[in-house]
Phi, psi and omega in degrees: 000149176280175180294329181252115183300336179293327176296316178298316180297318180299316179296317180294322179294318177298318178297316181299310180296319179302323178299317181286328178295319177300326180279359174110000179277154174280138180303320181296324178294320180293314178298321177298318179296319178296316180297319178298318179294318177298319177298318179297317179294323179296318178297316179298319179294319179298325179287323184207090185300329181222084182297340181292338182269004181294133174235117178212171178290343181281346181280127179256116182281327179216155183294151177279169177266018180274354182289144181305324182296332182278349181273350184287000000 
């Protein structure tokens, strides 16, 4: 890795986009798709920065005994 992680990221992003361009996609479409995904992830992060720390009644810590295999 270089001293600046952004340089590494830029090179990897160019390679990634280049792969799709070779397959026939427009570079602008690939960059737009990446930006849309980053925006979606940013919104999800803003709503819940650490989903692993969620504690709710919906979290199942262990399986129930209602499964057919447990009735045998």
